[in-house]
C-alpha positions as CSV (number, residue, x, y, z in Angstrom):
1,X,53.1,-38.9,139.8
2,X,53.5,-41.3,136.9
3,X,50.3,-42.7,135.6
4,X,49.6,-45.9,133.7
5,X,48.7,-43.8,130.7
6,X,52.2,-42.2,130.6
7,X,53.9,-45.5,131.0
8,X,51.8,-47.0,128.2
9,X,52.4,-44.1,125.8
10,X,56.1,-44.3,126.3
11,X,56.0,-47.8,124.9
12,X,53.0,-47.5,122.6
13,X,53.8,-44.5,120.5
14,X,57.3,-45.4,119.3
15,X,56.4,-49.1,118.8
16,X,53.2,-48.4,116.9
17,X,54.8,-45.7,114.8
18,X,57.7,-48.0,113.7
19,X,55.5,-51.0,113.3
20,X,52.9,-49.2,111.2
21,X,55.6,-47.7,109.0
22,X,56.9,-51.2,108.3
23,X,53.5,-52.7,107.8
24,X,52.3,-50.0,105.4
25,X,55.5,-50.3,103.4
26,X,55.0,-54.0,103.2
27,X,51.6,-53.5,101.6
28,X,48.2,-54.9,101.7
29,X,49.0,-58.6,101.9
30,X,50.7,-58.0,105.3
31,X,48.8,-55.0,106.6
32,X,45.3,-56.4,106.4
33,X,46.1,-59.7,108.4
34,X,48.0,-57.6,110.9
35,X,45.0,-55.3,111.5
36,X,42.7,-58.4,111.7
37,X,45.0,-59.9,114.3
38,X,44.9,-56.5,116.2
39,X,41.1,-56.6,116.3
40,X,41.1,-60.2,117.5
41,X,43.7,-59.6,120.2
42,X,41.9,-56.5,121.5
43,X,38.6,-58.4,121.7
44,X,40.3,-61.2,123.6
45,X,42.1,-58.8,125.9
46,X,38.7,-57.2,126.6
47,X,37.3,-60.5,127.7
48,X,40.2,-61.8,129.7
49,X,41.1,-58.4,131.3
50,X,37.6,-58.1,132.5
51,X,37.8,-61.6,134.1
52,X,41.1,-60.9,135.9
53,X,40.3,-57.4,137.0
54,X,36.7,-58.3,137.9
55,X,37.8,-61.3,139.9
56,X,40.4,-59.2,141.8
57,X,43.4,-61.1,140.5
58,X,44.8,-57.7,139.2
59,X,44.0,-54.3,140.6
60,X,44.9,-50.8,139.7
61,X,45.6,-47.7,141.8
62,X,42.6,-45.5,141.0
63,X,44.7,-42.4,141.2
64,X,47.0,-43.6,138.4
65,X,44.4,-44.5,135.8
66,X,42.3,-42.3,133.5
67,X,39.1,-43.7,134.8
68,X,37.9,-44.8,131.3
69,X,37.1,-48.5,131.3
70,X,35.9,-51.2,129.0
71,X,33.8,-53.2,131.4
72,X,35.9,-53.2,134.5
73,X,39.3,-53.1,132.7
74,X,41.0,-49.7,132.4
75,X,41.7,-48.6,128.8
76,X,45.5,-48.3,129.6
77,X,45.5,-52.1,129.9
78,X,44.9,-52.5,126.2
79,X,48.0,-50.6,125.1
80,X,50.3,-53.6,125.5
81,X,48.0,-55.8,123.3
82,X,48.0,-53.1,120.6
83,X,51.8,-52.7,120.7
84,X,52.3,-56.5,120.5
85,X,49.7,-57.0,117.7
86,X,51.5,-54.4,115.6
87,X,55.1,-55.1,116.5
88,X,55.1,-58.8,116.0
89,X,54.0,-58.8,112.3
90,X,56.4,-55.9,111.7
91,X,59.3,-57.9,113.2
92,X,58.2,-60.9,111.0
93,X,58.4,-58.7,107.9
94,X,61.8,-57.2,108.9
95,X,63.3,-60.6,109.8
96,X,61.9,-62.2,106.7
97,X,63.7,-59.6,104.6
98,X,67.0,-60.4,106.3
99,X,66.6,-64.1,105.5
100,X,65.7,-63.3,101.8
101,X,69.1,-61.6,101.4
């Protein structure tokens, strides 16, 4: 049985590995704002996920989650926010380099 954690890790691990490589190579002027954006997005995800899960708009199969929650939102739900918060600045760096050439 596939769990939400397995599905999340399939996306999260390669995206974050590549994105962090790009961001670290780009240096401090790019890395620090990306990490600040990550913190803000995770905080916002915590608020809004708790609202949508707590209100019943979104539900999870209890047999497919770890059981660890931040409020009422399962921790697996944060993986997409983390991937996006790191991938978008990395893409910005990569696409910016192409334009500079």
